[in-house]
C-alpha positions as CSV (number, residue, x, y, z in Angstrom):
1,X,0.0,0.0,-0.1
2,X,2.7,2.3,1.0
3,X,4.7,2.1,-2.4
4,X,1.3,2.3,-4.3
5,X,0.3,5.4,-2.8
6,X,3.7,7.1,-2.1
7,X,5.4,8.4,-5.2
8,X,8.8,9.1,-3.8
9,X,8.9,5.9,-1.7
10,X,12.4,3.9,-1.6
11,X,11.9,0.6,-3.1
12,X,15.3,-0.9,-1.8
13,X,13.8,-0.6,1.7
14,X,10.9,-2.9,0.8
15,X,12.2,-5.1,-2.1
16,X,13.4,-7.8,-0.1
17,X,10.5,-7.7,2.4
18,X,8.1,-8.2,-0.8
19,X,10.0,-10.8,-2.7
20,X,10.3,-13.0,0.8
21,X,6.4,-12.6,0.9
22,X,5.6,-14.2,-2.5
23,X,2.3,-12.5,-2.5
24,X,1.3,-11.9,-6.1
25,X,-0.4,-8.6,-5.3
26,X,2.6,-7.0,-3.8
27,X,5.0,-8.4,-6.4
28,X,2.9,-7.0,-9.2
29,X,3.4,-3.5,-7.5
30,X,7.1,-3.8,-7.2
31,X,7.5,-5.0,-11.0
32,X,5.6,-2.0,-11.9
33,X,8.4,-0.1,-10.4
34,X,11.4,-1.9,-11.4
35,X,13.7,-1.4,-14.5
36,X,16.0,-4.2,-13.9
37,X,15.1,-7.1,-16.2
38,X,16.7,-9.7,-14.0
39,X,14.4,-8.6,-10.9
40,X,11.6,-8.7,-13.2
41,X,12.1,-12.0,-14.3
42,X,12.3,-12.9,-10.7
43,X,9.1,-11.7,-9.9
44,X,7.5,-13.0,-12.8
45,X,8.6,-16.5,-12.0
46,X,7.4,-15.8,-8.6
47,X,3.9,-14.9,-9.6
48,X,3.7,-18.0,-11.9
49,X,4.7,-20.2,-9.0
50,X,1.7,-18.8,-7.1
51,X,-0.7,-19.9,-9.7
52,X,-2.5,-16.6,-9.3
53,X,-4.4,-16.2,-12.6
54,X,-5.4,-12.8,-12.2
55,X,-1.8,-11.7,-11.5
56,X,-0.6,-13.6,-14.4
57,X,-2.7,-11.8,-16.7
58,X,-1.8,-8.2,-15.1
59,X,1.8,-9.1,-15.2
60,X,1.6,-10.1,-18.9
61,X,-0.6,-7.2,-19.9
62,X,1.1,-4.4,-17.8
63,X,4.6,-5.1,-17.6
64,X,6.5,-4.6,-20.8
65,X,9.5,-6.7,-20.2
66,X,7.0,-9.7,-19.4
67,X,7.8,-12.8,-21.2
68,X,4.2,-13.5,-22.2
69,X,4.8,-16.8,-23.9
70,X,6.1,-18.2,-20.6
71,X,3.0,-16.9,-18.6
72,X,0.7,-18.4,-21.6
73,X,2.1,-21.8,-20.9
74,X,1.9,-21.5,-17.3
75,X,-1.9,-21.1,-17.7
76,X,-2.3,-23.7,-20.4
77,X,-0.4,-26.2,-18.4
78,X,-3.0,-25.6,-15.7
79,X,-5.6,-26.7,-18.1
80,X,-8.4,-24.3,-16.8
81,X,-10.6,-23.5,-19.9
82,X,-12.0,-20.5,-18.1
83,X,-8.7,-19.1,-17.2
84,X,-7.3,-19.7,-20.7
85,X,-10.2,-18.0,-22.3
86,X,-9.8,-15.0,-19.6
87,X,-6.0,-14.6,-20.8
88,X,-6.6,-14.8,-24.6
89,X,-9.2,-12.2,-24.2
90,X,-7.9,-9.6,-21.9
91,X,-3.9,-9.9,-22.7
92,X,-3.3,-8.3,-26.0
93,X,0.0,-9.6,-26.5
94,X,-1.1,-13.1,-26.2
95,X,-1.1,-15.5,-29.2
96,X,-3.9,-17.8,-27.6
97,X,-6.8,-15.5,-29.2
98,X,-6.7,-18.4,-31.9
99,X,-7.7,-20.8,-29.1
100,X,-11.0,-18.9,-28.6
101,X,-12.0,-19.9,-31.9
102,X,-11.5,-23.8,-30.9
103,X,-13.0,-23.3,-27.5
């Protein structure tokens, strides 16, 4: 909440705490404020590991350095047709729109 509402917040003080928490909500907010691609990849992997489809979609859509194909594969591997449809519908960079025709 602090990082979200305080513009000049110091990320270095909170980064390790947020990463250790592994909570997708906090990880996503942190990723929006980072530029280091290694840290963004780490956050992406943590979000995929959390299996939070909402934050996978948000990460793929809002984070420019996101590996959309990797997130797509995680959604497909889960096998939930509802989540696959949502991902294909809301993530513009997704190549899964073709699956909507099949489903």
